[in-house]
C-alpha positions as CSV (number, residue, x, y, z in Angstrom):
1,M,12.6,6.8,-56.3
2,E,10.8,9.4,-54.2
3,G,9.0,10.6,-57.3
4,R,7.6,7.1,-57.8
5,Y,5.6,7.5,-54.6
6,A,4.7,11.2,-54.9
7,R,1.2,10.5,-56.0
8,L,0.5,8.7,-52.7
9,G,1.0,12.0,-50.8
10,L,2.5,10.1,-47.9
11,P,5.9,10.9,-46.3
12,R,8.5,8.2,-46.3
13,G,8.0,7.2,-42.7
14,R,4.3,6.8,-43.1
15,R,4.8,4.6,-46.2
16,E,7.2,2.5,-44.3
17,E,4.7,2.1,-41.4
18,V,1.9,1.1,-43.9
19,G,4.3,-1.4,-45.5
20,R,5.1,-3.0,-42.1
21,R,1.5,-3.3,-41.2
22,A,0.7,-4.9,-44.6
23,K,3.5,-7.4,-44.1
24,R,2.1,-8.2,-40.7
25,I,-1.3,-8.9,-42.2
26,L,0.2,-11.2,-44.7
27,D,2.3,-13.0,-42.1
28,V,-0.8,-13.6,-39.9
29,A,-2.8,-14.8,-43.0
30,R,-0.1,-17.3,-43.9
31,L,-0.1,-18.5,-40.3
32,E,-3.9,-19.0,-40.3
33,F,-3.7,-20.8,-43.7
34,V,-1.1,-23.2,-42.4
35,E,-3.0,-23.9,-39.2
36,G,-6.3,-24.5,-41.2
37,A,-4.8,-26.4,-44.1
38,F,-2.6,-28.7,-41.9
39,P,-4.6,-29.3,-38.7
40,H,-2.5,-32.5,-38.1
41,L,0.6,-30.3,-37.3
42,G,1.7,-29.9,-33.8
43,G,1.4,-26.1,-34.2
44,A,2.6,-23.1,-36.1
45,K,3.9,-19.8,-34.9
46,L,5.5,-16.6,-36.1
47,V,8.9,-15.8,-34.7
48,R,10.7,-12.5,-35.1
49,Y,14.3,-13.5,-35.4
50,C,16.2,-10.2,-35.8
51,S,15.5,-6.5,-35.4
52,P,14.1,-4.4,-38.2
53,E,17.4,-2.5,-38.3
54,V,19.1,-5.7,-39.5
55,S,16.4,-6.8,-41.9
56,L,12.8,-5.8,-42.6
57,E,12.3,-9.5,-43.6
58,N,12.6,-10.6,-40.0
59,V,9.6,-12.9,-39.3
60,A,9.7,-16.6,-39.8
61,L,6.7,-19.0,-40.0
62,I,7.6,-22.1,-38.0
63,A,5.6,-25.3,-38.1
64,A,6.2,-28.6,-36.3
65,P,5.0,-32.2,-36.7
66,A,2.2,-33.3,-34.4
67,R,4.7,-35.1,-32.1
68,E,6.4,-31.7,-31.4
69,K,3.9,-29.3,-29.9
70,L,4.9,-25.6,-30.3
71,G,4.3,-22.9,-27.7
72,E,2.2,-19.8,-28.1
73,V,2.7,-17.5,-31.1
74,E,5.6,-15.2,-30.4
75,D,5.9,-11.6,-31.4
76,T,9.0,-10.5,-29.5
77,P,11.8,-8.4,-30.9
78,A,15.2,-10.0,-31.0
């Protein structure tokens, strides 16, 4: 599949970094959407639940009802 990305002119490591940053932007956008669309919630946050070595899909968006206030947004590796 390397040929598929040859026209980008980026080495694999750089493409992976760009992909991680893009995923982070989407995660934050989803968080902001939930917070804006559902202001009655007790809060929402992003939680990294495993290391990237286990899965690159390692961030969960957690939201709670108003009666359960959530803490600050976490971005800590597992």
